[in-house]
N, CA, C and O atoms as a GROMACS GRO file, in nm:
protein
  544
    1UNK      N    1   0.095  -0.127   0.007
    1UNK     CA    2   0.004   0.003  -0.017
    1UNK      C    3   0.086   0.133   0.000
    1UNK      O    4   0.073   0.228  -0.077
    2UNK      N    5   0.167   0.132   0.099
    2UNK     CA    6   0.276   0.276   0.091
    2UNK      C    7   0.187   0.354   0.182
    2UNK      O    8   0.081   0.316   0.232
    3UNK      N    9   0.253   0.480   0.197
    3UNK     CA   10   0.212   0.599   0.286
    3UNK      C   11   0.101   0.666   0.185
    3UNK      O   12   0.100   0.679   0.063
    4UNK      N   13   0.015   0.702   0.280
    4UNK     CA   14  -0.111   0.772   0.218
    4UNK      C   15  -0.090   0.906   0.212
    4UNK      O   16  -0.031   0.953   0.309
    5UNK      N   17  -0.125   0.984   0.121
    5UNK     CA   18  -0.105   1.147   0.088
    5UNK      C   19  -0.197   1.203   0.214
    5UNK      O   20  -0.313   1.168   0.232
    6UNK      N   21  -0.125   1.293   0.295
    6UNK     CA   22  -0.179   1.352   0.403
    6UNK      C   23  -0.112   1.487   0.383
    6UNK      O   24   0.011   1.489   0.376
    7UNK      N   25  -0.188   1.613   0.373
    7UNK     CA   26  -0.134   1.736   0.363
    7UNK      C   27  -0.090   1.770   0.484
    7UNK      O   28  -0.150   1.734   0.586
    8UNK      N   29   0.033   1.854   0.486
    8UNK     CA   30   0.092   1.928   0.595
    8UNK      C   31   0.161   1.839   0.687
    8UNK      O   32   0.179   1.877   0.802
    9UNK      N   33   0.207   1.709   0.641
    9UNK     CA   34   0.312   1.631   0.741
    9UNK      C   35   0.435   1.630   0.693
    9UNK      O   36   0.514   1.566   0.762
   10UNK      N   37   0.492   1.693   0.571
   10UNK     CA   38   0.621   1.697   0.538
   10UNK      C   39   0.700   1.815   0.583
   10UNK      O   40   0.663   1.927   0.548
   11UNK      N   41   0.807   1.798   0.658
   11UNK     CA   42   0.889   1.932   0.716
   11UNK      C   43   1.010   1.911   0.638
   11UNK      O   44   1.069   1.803   0.632
   12UNK      N   45   1.048   2.024   0.576
   12UNK     CA   46   1.206   2.024   0.527
   12UNK      C   47   1.279   2.075   0.615
   12UNK      O   48   1.237   2.169   0.682
   13UNK      N   49   1.410   2.022   0.633
   13UNK     CA   50   1.494   2.059   0.733
   13UNK      C   51   1.615   2.131   0.631
   13UNK      O   52   1.659   2.060   0.541
   14UNK      N   53   1.660   2.251   0.645
   14UNK     CA   54   1.780   2.311   0.579
   14UNK      C   55   1.869   2.351   0.696
   14UNK      O   56   1.842   2.410   0.800
   15UNK      N   57   1.972   2.308   0.654
   15UNK     CA   58   2.121   2.333   0.762
   15UNK      C   59   2.220   2.411   0.684
   15UNK      O   60   2.222   2.404   0.561
   16UNK      N   61   2.287   2.471   0.740
   16UNK     CA   62   2.417   2.534   0.672
   16UNK      C   63   2.542   2.436   0.649
   16UNK      O   64   2.628   2.455   0.563
   17UNK      N   65   2.538   2.342   0.728
   17UNK     CA   66   2.638   2.214   0.746
   17UNK      C   67   2.584   2.116   0.726
   17UNK      O   68   2.462   2.109   0.737
   18UNK      N   69   2.664   2.009   0.690
   18UNK     CA   70   2.607   1.853   0.670
   18UNK      C   71   2.530   1.822   0.791
   18UNK      O   72   2.572   1.840   0.905
   19UNK      N   73   2.389   1.764   0.752
   19UNK     CA   74   2.313   1.710   0.862
   19UNK      C   75   2.372   1.581   0.916
   19UNK      O   76   2.431   1.503   0.842
   20UNK      N   77   2.355   1.557   1.068
   20UNK     CA   78   2.379   1.425   1.106
   20UNK      C   79   2.306   1.304   1.052
   20UNK      O   80   2.222   1.315   0.962
   21UNK      N   81   2.336   1.192   1.107
   21UNK     CA   82   2.262   1.072   1.035
   21UNK      C   83   2.108   1.083   1.063
   21UNK      O   84   2.050   1.157   1.142
   22UNK      N   85   2.061   0.993   0.980
   22UNK     CA   86   1.907   0.988   0.979
   22UNK      C   87   1.839   0.949   1.135
   22UNK      O   88   1.728   0.992   1.168
   23UNK      N   89   1.917   0.869   1.217
   23UNK     CA   90   1.881   0.807   1.328
   23UNK      C   91   1.897   0.941   1.437
   23UNK      O   92   1.813   0.956   1.525
   24UNK      N   93   2.006   1.031   1.422
   24UNK     CA   94   2.010   1.136   1.519
   24UNK      C   95   1.910   1.235   1.498
   24UNK      O   96   1.864   1.304   1.589
   25UNK      N   97   1.872   1.244   1.367
   25UNK     CA   98   1.757   1.354   1.341
   25UNK      C   99   1.636   1.295   1.406
   25UNK      O  100   1.578   1.360   1.493
   26UNK      N  101   1.593   1.182   1.370
   26UNK     CA  102   1.494   1.086   1.412
   26UNK      C  103   1.488   1.116   1.552
   26UNK      O  104   1.388   1.176   1.591
   27UNK      N  105   1.589   1.081   1.648
   27UNK     CA  106   1.574   1.079   1.770
   27UNK      C  107   1.564   1.213   1.835
   27UNK      O  108   1.501   1.228   1.940
   28UNK      N  109   1.630   1.319   1.770
   28UNK     CA  110   1.618   1.452   1.816
   28UNK      C  111   1.468   1.505   1.794
   28UNK      O  112   1.424   1.580   1.880
   29UNK      N  113   1.382   1.469   1.678
   29UNK     CA  114   1.259   1.501   1.676
   29UNK      C  115   1.140   1.438   1.760
   29UNK      O  116   1.046   1.495   1.815
   30UNK      N  117   1.177   1.284   1.755
   30UNK     CA  118   1.084   1.206   1.804
   30UNK      C  119   1.040   1.239   1.966
   30UNK      O  120   0.940   1.196   2.024
   31UNK      N  121   1.143   1.326   2.018
   31UNK     CA  122   1.112   1.344   2.162
   31UNK      C  123   1.009   1.464   2.162
   31UNK      O  124   0.964   1.512   2.266
   32UNK      N  125   0.978   1.507   2.037
   32UNK     CA  126   0.857   1.640   2.018
   32UNK      C  127   0.730   1.578   1.983
   32UNK      O  128   0.624   1.598   2.042
   33UNK      N  129   0.749   1.498   1.880
   33UNK     CA  130   0.627   1.446   1.789
   33UNK      C  131   0.669   1.292   1.726
   33UNK      O  132   0.780   1.239   1.731
   34UNK      N  133   0.556   1.244   1.672
   34UNK     CA  134   0.593   1.138   1.615
   34UNK      C  135   0.638   1.137   1.471
   34UNK      O  136   0.572   1.183   1.378
   35UNK      N  137   0.766   1.076   1.461
   35UNK     CA  138   0.808   1.072   1.320
   35UNK      C  139   0.790   0.961   1.256
   35UNK      O  140   0.820   0.857   1.314
   36UNK      N  141   0.742   0.958   1.133
   36UNK     CA  142   0.712   0.848   1.054
   36UNK      C  143   0.838   0.807   0.959
   36UNK      O  144   0.857   0.688   0.931
   37UNK      N  145   0.913   0.900   0.915
   37UNK     CA  146   1.014   0.871   0.839
   37UNK      C  147   1.116   0.989   0.802
   37UNK      O  148   1.066   1.099   0.779
   38UNK      N  149   1.252   0.974   0.793
   38UNK     CA  150   1.328   1.069   0.774
   38UNK      C  151   1.398   1.041   0.637
   38UNK      O  152   1.470   0.941   0.628
   39UNK      N  153   1.378   1.127   0.526
   39UNK     CA  154   1.430   1.090   0.385
   39UNK      C  155   1.570   1.202   0.369
   39UNK      O  156   1.566   1.323   0.344
   40UNK      N  157   1.678   1.121   0.392
   40UNK     CA  158   1.799   1.207   0.356
   40UNK      C  159   1.915   1.104   0.293
   40UNK      O  160   1.898   0.982   0.287
   41UNK      N  161   2.036   1.172   0.248
   41UNK     CA  162   2.133   1.086   0.177
   41UNK      C  163   2.240   1.155   0.305
   41UNK      O  164   2.217   1.258   0.368
   42UNK      N  165   2.352   1.068   0.320
   42UNK     CA  166   2.444   1.090   0.422
   42UNK      C  167   2.520   1.231   0.383
   42UNK      O  168   2.543   1.247   0.263
   43UNK      N  169   2.553   1.317   0.460
   43UNK     CA  170   2.625   1.439   0.420
   43UNK      C  171   2.550   1.548   0.351
   43UNK      O  172   2.613   1.645   0.310
   44UNK      N  173   2.424   1.541   0.336
   44UNK     CA  174   2.328   1.620   0.272
   44UNK      C  175   2.296   1.757   0.379
   44UNK      O  176   2.299   1.753   0.502
   45UNK      N  177   2.273   1.852   0.310
   45UNK     CA  178   2.235   1.980   0.383
   45UNK      C  179   2.090   2.016   0.397
   45UNK      O  180   2.057   2.116   0.461
   46UNK      N  181   2.016   1.950   0.349
   46UNK     CA  182   1.882   1.912   0.368
   46UNK      C  183   1.813   1.798   0.356
   46UNK      O  184   1.850   1.708   0.280
   47UNK      N  185   1.695   1.791   0.437
   47UNK     CA  186   1.633   1.646   0.434
   47UNK      C  187   1.482   1.682   0.465
   47UNK      O  188   1.441   1.791   0.502
   48UNK      N  189   1.412   1.574   0.442
   48UNK     CA  190   1.256   1.577   0.455
   48UNK      C  191   1.221   1.479   0.552
   48UNK      O  192   1.267   1.365   0.548
   49UNK      N  193   1.125   1.528   0.656
   49UNK     CA  194   1.078   1.465   0.752
   49UNK      C  195   0.941   1.419   0.751
   49UNK      O  196   0.860   1.511   0.739
   50UNK      N  197   0.894   1.304   0.761
   50UNK     CA  198   0.720   1.315   0.738
   50UNK      C  199   0.704   1.253   0.875
   50UNK      O  200   0.771   1.164   0.927
   51UNK      N  201   0.582   1.330   0.930
   51UNK     CA  202   0.527   1.305   1.071
   51UNK      C  203   0.406   1.229   1.031
   51UNK      O  204   0.360   1.219   0.917
   52UNK      N  205   0.356   1.172   1.158
   52UNK     CA  206   0.238   1.103   1.150
   52UNK      C  207   0.111   1.177   1.123
   52UNK      O  208   0.017   1.133   1.057
   53UNK      N  209   0.117   1.287   1.176
   53UNK     CA  210  -0.026   1.373   1.164
   53UNK      C  211   0.030   1.540   1.147
   53UNK      O  212   0.129   1.577   1.211
   54UNK      N  213  -0.035   1.622   1.068
   54UNK     CA  214  -0.031   1.752   1.061
   54UNK      C  215   0.021   1.842   1.184
   54UNK      O  216   0.105   1.932   1.187
   55UNK      N  217  -0.043   1.796   1.265
   55UNK     CA  218  -0.039   1.852   1.425
   55UNK      C  219   0.097   1.831   1.484
   55UNK      O  220   0.147   1.914   1.559
   56UNK      N  221   0.161   1.709   1.447
   56UNK     CA  222   0.279   1.691   1.510
   56UNK      C  223   0.398   1.779   1.436
   56UNK      O  224   0.494   1.831   1.494
   57UNK      N  225   0.367   1.785   1.289
   57UNK     CA  226   0.460   1.878   1.222
   57UNK      C  227   0.457   2.013   1.264
   57UNK      O  228   0.566   2.068   1.279
   58UNK      N  229   0.343   2.083   1.288
   58UNK     CA  230   0.335   2.225   1.340
   58UNK      C  231   0.391   2.213   1.508
   58UNK      O  232   0.454   2.311   1.548
   59UNK      N  233   0.377   2.137   1.572
   59UNK     CA  234   0.429   2.134   1.701
   59UNK      C  235   0.602   2.160   1.682
   59UNK      O  236   0.673   2.248   1.732
   60UNK      N  237   0.635   2.061   1.600
   60UNK     CA  238   0.786   2.046   1.565
   60UNK      C  239   0.837   2.224   1.518
   60UNK      O  240   0.922   2.293   1.574
   61UNK      N  241   0.762   2.256   1.414
   61UNK     CA  242   0.799   2.375   1.356
   61UNK      C  243   0.776   2.507   1.458
   61UNK      O  244   0.863   2.592   1.476
   62UNK      N  245   0.664   2.508   1.512
   62UNK     CA  246   0.648   2.619   1.615
   62UNK      C  247   0.711   2.624   1.746
   62UNK      O  248   0.796   2.709   1.774
   63UNK      N  249   0.675   2.542   1.818
   63UNK     CA  250   0.719   2.550   1.938
   63UNK      C  251   0.856   2.526   2.000
   63UNK      O  252   0.878   2.538   2.121
   64UNK      N  253   0.946   2.492   1.912
   64UNK     CA  254   1.073   2.429   1.974
   64UNK      C  255   1.172   2.486   1.882
   64UNK      O  256   1.226   2.422   1.792
   65UNK      N  257   1.199   2.633   1.915
   65UNK     CA  258   1.308   2.694   1.838
   65UNK      C  259   1.445   2.666   1.899
   65UNK      O  260   1.547   2.688   1.834
   66UNK      N  261   1.449   2.612   2.036
   66UNK     CA  262   1.559   2.586   2.075
   66UNK      C  263   1.645   2.464   1.997
   66UNK      O  264   1.766   2.446   2.011
   67UNK      N  265   1.562   2.391   1.921
   67UNK     CA  266   1.646   2.273   1.849
   67UNK      C  267   1.674   2.328   1.723
   67UNK      O  268   1.764   2.269   1.663
   68UNK      N  269   1.619   2.434   1.659
   68UNK     CA  270   1.648   2.497   1.546
   68UNK      C  271   1.789   2.577   1.575
   68UNK      O  272   1.892   2.568   1.509
   69UNK      N  273   1.768   2.656   1.685
   69UNK     CA  274   1.884   2.753   1.709
   69UNK      C  275   2.014   2.653   1.744
   69UNK      O  276   2.116   2.671   1.679
   70UNK      N  277   2.010   2.548   1.848
   70UNK     CA  278   2.133   2.481   1.868
   70UNK      C  279   2.178   2.375   1.756
   70UNK      O  280   2.291   2.326   1.766
   71UNK      N  281   2.098   2.342   1.656
   71UNK     CA  282   2.151   2.260   1.548
   71UNK      C  283   2.174   2.351   1.426
   71UNK      O  284   2.239   2.305   1.332
   72UNK      N  285   2.130   2.471   1.420
   72UNK     CA  286   2.135   2.565   1.309
   72UNK      C  287   2.056   2.502   1.182
   72UNK      O  288   2.107   2.484   1.072
   73UNK      N  289   1.923   2.472   1.220
   73UNK     CA  290   1.834   2.401   1.126
   73UNK      C  291   1.734   2.496   1.116
   73UNK      O  292   1.693   2.560   1.212
   74UNK      N  293   1.683   2.508   0.976
   74UNK     CA  294   1.565   2.580   0.958
   74UNK      C  295   1.430   2.476   0.915
   74UNK      O  296   1.442   2.392   0.826
   75UNK      N  297   1.336   2.491   0.970
   75UNK     CA  298   1.230   2.397   0.945
   75UNK      C  299   1.115   2.478   0.856
   75UNK      O  300   1.089   2.595   0.886
   76UNK      N  301   1.049   2.411   0.745
   76UNK     CA  302   0.979   2.452   0.668
   76UNK      C  303   0.852   2.342   0.643
   76UNK      O  304   0.887   2.224   0.629
   77UNK      N  305   0.724   2.368   0.636
   77UNK     CA  306   0.611   2.248   0.604
   77UNK      C  307   0.596   2.273   0.478
   77UNK      O  308   0.570   2.387   0.440
   78UNK      N  309   0.608   2.172   0.396
   78UNK     CA  310   0.607   2.178   0.242
   78UNK      C  311   0.446   2.198   0.217
   78UNK      O  312   0.364   2.141   0.289
   79UNK      N  313   0.414   2.278   0.116
   79UNK     CA  314   0.262   2.297   0.088
   79UNK      C  315   0.243   2.315  -0.077
   79UNK      O  316   0.335   2.350  -0.151
   80UNK      N  317   0.147   2.293  -0.109
   80UNK     CA  318   0.114   2.349  -0.254
   80UNK      C  319   0.205   2.238  -0.350
   80UNK      O  320   0.232   2.120  -0.325
   81UNK      N  321   0.232   2.300  -0.438
   81UNK     CA  322   0.306   2.233  -0.565
   81UNK      C  323   0.426   2.156  -0.500
   81UNK      O  324   0.440   2.041  -0.541
   82UNK      N  325   0.524   2.204  -0.396
   82UNK     CA  326   0.647   2.135  -0.352
   82UNK      C  327   0.593   2.027  -0.287
   82UNK      O  328   0.659   1.923  -0.294
   83UNK      N  329   0.476   2.025  -0.217
   83UNK     CA  330   0.442   1.916  -0.127
   83UNK      C  331   0.394   1.788  -0.228
   83UNK      O  332   0.418   1.668  -0.213
   84UNK      N  333   0.316   1.861  -0.343
   84UNK     CA  334   0.261   1.729  -0.457
   84UNK      C  335   0.391   1.661  -0.481
   84UNK      O  336   0.413   1.550  -0.434
   85UNK      N  337   0.490   1.736  -0.562
   85UNK     CA  338   0.594   1.689  -0.611
   85UNK      C  339   0.704   1.600  -0.508
   85UNK      O  340   0.782   1.517  -0.552
   86UNK      N  341   0.694   1.630  -0.386
   86UNK     CA  342   0.759   1.549  -0.295
   86UNK      C  343   0.682   1.412  -0.274
   86UNK      O  344   0.748   1.309  -0.268
   87UNK      N  345   0.530   1.408  -0.262
   87UNK     CA  346   0.478   1.311  -0.238
   87UNK      C  347   0.485   1.190  -0.405
   87UNK      O  348   0.480   1.067  -0.406
   88UNK      N  349   0.496   1.266  -0.503
   88UNK     CA  350   0.524   1.215  -0.615
   88UNK      C  351   0.670   1.146  -0.632
   88UNK      O  352   0.680   1.061  -0.720
   89UNK      N  353   0.775   1.177  -0.558
   89UNK     CA  354   0.922   1.142  -0.548
   89UNK      C  355   0.894   1.024  -0.440
   89UNK      O  356   0.961   0.922  -0.448
   90UNK      N  357   0.801   1.037  -0.344
   90UNK     CA  358   0.792   0.911  -0.239
   90UNK      C  359   0.723   0.778  -0.303
   90UNK      O  360   0.735   0.663  -0.259
   91UNK      N  361   0.650   0.817  -0.412
   91UNK     CA  362   0.584   0.692  -0.483
   91UNK      C  363   0.695   0.653  -0.572
   91UNK      O  364   0.722   0.533  -0.568
   92UNK      N  365   0.764   0.722  -0.650
   92UNK     CA  366   0.857   0.686  -0.736
   92UNK      C  367   0.957   0.609  -0.682
   92UNK      O  368   1.000   0.511  -0.742
   93UNK      N  369   1.017   0.657  -0.534
   93UNK     CA  370   1.121   0.582  -0.484
   93UNK      C  371   1.069   0.446  -0.437
   93UNK      O  372   1.128   0.338  -0.436
   94UNK      N  373   0.960   0.474  -0.402
   94UNK     CA  374   0.888   0.325  -0.323
   94UNK      C  375   0.875   0.207  -0.447
   94UNK      O  376   0.893   0.089  -0.418
   95UNK      N  377   0.846   0.244  -0.569
   95UNK     CA  378   0.822   0.159  -0.678
   95UNK      C  379   0.979   0.120  -0.729
   95UNK      O  380   1.008   0.003  -0.756
   96UNK      N  381   1.064   0.217  -0.739
   96UNK     CA  382   1.192   0.186  -0.764
   96UNK      C  383   1.247   0.071  -0.648
   96UNK      O  384   1.307  -0.028  -0.690
   97UNK      N  385   1.229   0.084  -0.533
   97UNK     CA  386   1.253  -0.020  -0.443
   97UNK      C  387   1.200  -0.148  -0.447
   97UNK      O  388   1.264  -0.251  -0.425
   98UNK      N  389   1.074  -0.141  -0.477
   98UNK     CA  390   0.992  -0.271  -0.467
   98UNK      C  391   1.020  -0.338  -0.618
   98UNK      O  392   0.980  -0.452  -0.638
   99UNK      N  393   1.074  -0.281  -0.700
   99UNK     CA  394   1.097  -0.322  -0.827
   99UNK      C  395   1.236  -0.385  -0.845
   99UNK      O  396   1.268  -0.450  -0.944
  100UNK      N  397   1.322  -0.359  -0.736
  100UNK     CA  398   1.460  -0.410  -0.756
  100UNK      C  399   1.479  -0.568  -0.748
  100UNK      O  400   1.428  -0.633  -0.657
  101UNK      N  401   1.555  -0.622  -0.848
  101UNK     CA  402   1.587  -0.777  -0.810
  101UNK      C  403   1.649  -0.791  -0.688
  101UNK      O  404   1.736  -0.712  -0.652
  102UNK      N  405   1.606  -0.901  -0.607
  102UNK     CA  406   1.654  -0.939  -0.512
  102UNK      C  407   1.734  -1.050  -0.513
  102UNK      O  408   1.694  -1.142  -0.584
  103UNK      N  409   1.847  -1.067  -0.445
  103UNK     CA  410   1.921  -1.210  -0.452
  103UNK      C  411   1.857  -1.321  -0.396
  103UNK      O  412   1.843  -1.302  -0.276
  104UNK      N  413   1.799  -1.460  -0.442
  104UNK     CA  414   1.770  -1.543  -0.383
  104UNK      C  415   1.863  -1.645  -0.337
  104UNK      O  416   1.938  -1.699  -0.417
  105UNK      N  417   1.864  -1.676  -0.213
  105UNK     CA  418   1.964  -1.778  -0.157
  105UNK      C  419   1.867  -1.892  -0.096
  105UNK      O  420   1.761  -1.877  -0.035
  106UNK      N  421   1.933  -2.005  -0.129
  106UNK     CA  422   1.850  -2.090  -0.070
  106UNK      C  423   1.961  -2.206   0.016
  106UNK      O  424   2.084  -2.197   0.011
  107UNK      N  425   1.894  -2.298   0.082
  107UNK     CA  426   1.968  -2.409   0.160
  107UNK      C  427   2.080  -2.349   0.243
  107UNK      O  428   2.079  -2.258   0.325
  108UNK      N  429   2.182  -2.430   0.196
  108UNK     CA  430   2.311  -2.413   0.266
  108UNK      C  431   2.370  -2.270   0.243
  108UNK      O  432   2.437  -2.224   0.336
  109UNK      N  433   2.354  -2.192   0.129
  109UNK     CA  434   2.403  -2.074   0.099
  109UNK      C  435   2.351  -1.977   0.190
  109UNK      O  436   2.420  -1.885   0.233
  110UNK      N  437   2.214  -1.998   0.227
  110UNK     CA  438   2.152  -1.904   0.322
  110UNK      C  439   2.212  -1.925   0.459
  110UNK      O  440   2.260  -1.831   0.522
  111UNK      N  441   2.208  -2.043   0.502
  111UNK     CA  442   2.286  -2.090   0.625
  111UNK      C  443   2.414  -2.009   0.641
  111UNK      O  444   2.426  -1.926   0.731
  112UNK      N  445   2.512  -2.037   0.551
  112UNK     CA  446   2.654  -1.985   0.557
  112UNK      C  447   2.642  -1.845   0.577
  112UNK      O  448   2.704  -1.786   0.666
  113UNK      N  449   2.548  -1.779   0.479
  113UNK     CA  450   2.559  -1.615   0.509
  113UNK      C  451   2.494  -1.575   0.633
  113UNK      O  452   2.520  -1.461   0.673
  114UNK      N  453   2.427  -1.634   0.692
  114UNK     CA  454   2.361  -1.628   0.824
  114UNK      C  455   2.460  -1.623   0.942
  114UNK      O  456   2.470  -1.537   1.029
  115UNK      N  457   2.535  -1.744   0.922
  115UNK     CA  458   2.638  -1.775   1.021
  115UNK      C  459   2.766  -1.662   1.012
  115UNK      O  460   2.827  -1.619   1.110
  116UNK      N  461   2.782  -1.637   0.914
  116UNK     CA  462   2.883  -1.530   0.874
  116UNK      C  463   2.856  -1.391   0.928
  116UNK      O  464   2.939  -1.317   0.982
  117UNK      N  465   2.744  -1.368   0.910
  117UNK     CA  466   2.663  -1.257   0.976
  117UNK      C  467   2.671  -1.236   1.111
  117UNK      O  468   2.696  -1.127   1.163
  118UNK      N  469   2.648  -1.349   1.174
  118UNK     CA  470   2.645  -1.374   1.350
  118UNK      C  471   2.806  -1.377   1.383
  118UNK      O  472   2.842  -1.326   1.489
  119UNK      N  473   2.886  -1.423   1.311
  119UNK     CA  474   3.028  -1.421   1.341
  119UNK      C  475   3.073  -1.271   1.343
  119UNK      O  476   3.141  -1.228   1.436
  120UNK      N  477   3.039  -1.202   1.249
  120UNK     CA  478   3.091  -1.069   1.232
  120UNK      C  479   3.041  -0.971   1.337
  120UNK      O  480   3.097  -0.867   1.370
  121UNK      N  481   2.916  -1.026   1.391
  121UNK     CA  482   2.850  -0.914   1.488
  121UNK      C  483   2.916  -0.957   1.604
  121UNK      O  484   2.951  -0.864   1.676
  122UNK      N  485   2.947  -1.085   1.648
  122UNK     CA  486   3.022  -1.124   1.777
  122UNK      C  487   3.157  -1.059   1.761
  122UNK      O  488   3.193  -0.984   1.851
  123UNK      N  489   3.242  -1.080   1.652
  123UNK     CA  490   3.351  -1.008   1.664
  123UNK      C  491   3.355  -0.863   1.704
  123UNK      O  492   3.434  -0.814   1.784
  124UNK      N  493   3.247  -0.794   1.631
  124UNK     CA  494   3.242  -0.648   1.658
  124UNK      C  495   3.227  -0.636   1.825
  124UNK      O  496   3.307  -0.575   1.896
  125UNK      N  497   3.120  -0.701   1.868
  125UNK     CA  498   3.078  -0.670   2.024
  125UNK      C  499   3.219  -0.710   2.086
  125UNK      O  500   3.262  -0.629   2.168
  126UNK      N  501   3.290  -0.811   2.062
  126UNK     CA  502   3.408  -0.860   2.176
  126UNK      C  503   3.512  -0.744   2.130
  126UNK      O  504   3.603  -0.727   2.210
  127UNK      N  505   3.513  -0.669   2.023
  127UNK     CA  506   3.636  -0.570   2.014
  127UNK      C  507   3.598  -0.443   2.069
  127UNK      O  508   3.675  -0.348   2.053
  128UNK      N  509   3.489  -0.427   2.132
  128UNK     CA  510   3.447  -0.293   2.181
  128UNK      C  511   3.525  -0.273   2.310
  128UNK      O  512   3.538  -0.365   2.391
  129UNK      N  513   3.577  -0.150   2.328
  129UNK     CA  514   3.631  -0.128   2.468
  129UNK      C  515   3.548  -0.107   2.596
  129UNK      O  516   3.452  -0.030   2.591
  130UNK      N  517   3.578  -0.168   2.705
  130UNK     CA  518   3.523  -0.159   2.808
  130UNK      C  519   3.579  -0.043   2.906
  130UNK      O  520   3.695  -0.061   2.941
  131UNK      N  521   3.524   0.055   2.948
  131UNK     CA  522   3.562   0.148   3.003
  131UNK      C  523   3.493   0.165   3.176
  131UNK      O  524   3.374   0.166   3.204
  132UNK      N  525   3.588   0.174   3.256
  132UNK     CA  526   3.555   0.179   3.395
  132UNK      C  527   3.564   0.311   3.453
  132UNK      O  528   3.670   0.372   3.450
  133UNK      N  529   3.458   0.360   3.506
  133UNK     CA  530   3.460   0.496   3.559
  133UNK      C  531   3.508   0.481   3.727
  133UNK      O  532   3.467   0.381   3.786
  134UNK      N  533   3.574   0.556   3.783
  134UNK     CA  534   3.611   0.550   3.936
  134UNK      C  535   3.536   0.686   3.984
  134UNK      O  536   3.559   0.801   3.948
  135UNK      N  537   3.431   0.633   4.082
  135UNK     CA  538   3.362   0.738   4.155
  135UNK      C  539   3.421   0.768   4.256
  135UNK      O  540   3.473   0.680   4.325
  136UNK      N  541   3.428   0.910   4.292
  136UNK     CA  542   3.500   0.940   4.403
  136UNK      C  543   3.409   0.966   4.520
  136UNK      O  544   3.456   0.996   4.630
   0.00000   0.00000   0.00000
């Protein structure tokens, strides 16, 4: 099915410097309102955030200036032609993703790939530094 068109839920974030990762933006804004999706490429200076309701988008844009000032972000709710074009982009991107050929693995190939992923995760976990703090 995909996302359904709702007017006023897309907020464009513009920054003077490259934005942090998708997760950092989502975490910063989720504290204020329900974020449905963050659309950005790594290192971009602008991104689009889709909220669950138009009210959530308005809450973020209007009442939380400290986030904008602290991160040097500018918020703008998309409307009119810009909003229509962005929703078209969402549908095109979704179709492109769904039409991608995917690699089909079966049997032992699948098990070997899964074991390799598990081994890699375990190696990454054990290579993390454990830091102890001393309380005075």
